[in-house]
N, C-alpha and C positions, 0 to 999 in steps of 0.2 A: 467450555475453555476456563481455565481457572483466572478471576481475577486478580489481577497482581494489587501489591500492597498499596501502591500509589492511590488507585483508587478505592479500595478497601478499608483505608485506614478511616476514611471517610465516614463510615459506618459507626464508631467510636466518640468518647469524648475523653481528652486528655491521655491520651498513648504518650510513653516515654520513647525517645528514638532506639533502646535495647528492643523492643518489639518488634519492630517491624523489620521483618525477615524477607527474605526472596521470593516467596510465593504466599506468603499468608502473613499472619499477624499472631505472636507470642500472648498467650494469656494467663494472667497473673493470680496467685492461689489469694482468696479473700479470707473463708472460713473451711475448715474442716469439722466434719461430723461422725459420729461411730452411728451404727444403726441399733433400734431396740424395738424388739417385737414383731410382730408380722406384717407384710405388707398383704392387700388383697387387690385383683386385678380380675378385669370381666371384661365382654365384649363392648358395653354401653357405656362404659365409665361408673354407671350409677352406683356400685357396689366398690369402685376406686377407694383405697385406703395406704396413703405411705404409713410405714414404721416412723417410729418415734429416732428425732434426729437428735441427738446429744452434743452439744458444741465442745470440740476441746481443742480447737485455735482457732485464735483470729488476728491476722495480721494488723487490726489495729490497736491491739493492745499485748500480742506474744510476739517474741522475737523468732522464736522456732518452736517445732514439736518434733519428738523422734515418733515415729510410726513403728509398731509392732507389726510380723504379718498378719493380713489379716484384710477386711475390706471398709471401707469409707466412701463419704459422700464429700465432693470436694465444692465448694461455691465460689466462682471465680470473680474477682474483683472488677472487672470490666464491663461496663455497661454496653450492650450491644444493640443496636437498630437495624435490622436487615432489610433493604428494598423488598418490595413485593415482587420483582422480576428476580431474586438473588436467593439461591440456597447456600448453607454451608454445612463443613464437614470439618469436625476435630478431631485433631489426632496426639497422642501423647509425644512428647519432646525426646529426642533419641538418648538425652542425657537419662532421663527417666527411665527407659528400658533399660539401659545399661546399668541402671543401678537396684534392677530387680523387681521394678516396680511399673503397671501399666494403667493406662485411662480406657472407660469403656463409656462411649459418647453415642447419639442418639442425632440424628437428621435436625438441623436446624432448618425451619421450613421459612418460605415466604414471609414475610411481615412480623416475623419474631421479634421482640425485644426484651431485654430482662437481662440479668446476670444467669448464665447457665449454671446447670449444676452435672457433674460427672460423677461416675465410680470408679472410684482409685481402688485398686488391688494392690497391695503388697508383698510380695514374694520374700523379700530380704527386707530387715530393718532398714528405715530410710530418715534423715532430720530432713526434715523442710522447715526454710527460714520465710520468714515476712515476705510476702510480696512474691515468692519466687514463680519464674517464669516455669509451667508446667505443661502448657500443651498449644500446640499450634491449630489457629482457625484457618480453613481457606474456603473461599467463597466460590460459587460457580454461577453463572447466568443461568437462568431456567427460561423455557418456552413453553407455552402451552400451559400456563398456570392455573389450574380449576379455582382454587380460592386464598387465601390467605391466613395464617396462623391467628387463633383467636381463642385458643384453649386459655388453661387455669394457670399456666404459668407464665404468660404473657404480661409483662412490666416486674417481673417479681427477679 
């Protein structure tokens, strides 16, 4: 069952009224990066290596950015603290899809906290303004959780 925004808004600090939606919470853009270089992934994460992130936009100092077709990393401005019995999925806002861009995300595990990052793929040039609402996160109650998130991205 989806946990509605009356409860899930408590997993955040400093939400704006406009972010609270019918089933979830809108997430705002903080920073946008271009990727440079090769990434490496393996089974044990011993060899894991992220490509370089080149910052091209920061909502704290930039008014907007125009993105050409390509792939970017979006860091979210909103800090999330997910309880140990809750997981979340993030979806692109329909306005983003209608403009020819989309987001890709992974599961937000129970116990995760931090400012998540998503892959933004732009198929049609788009202008993104500071703190634009770009995604919606939806929370679900988990039963039989085996452990909570304690990976390298916690708190980032």
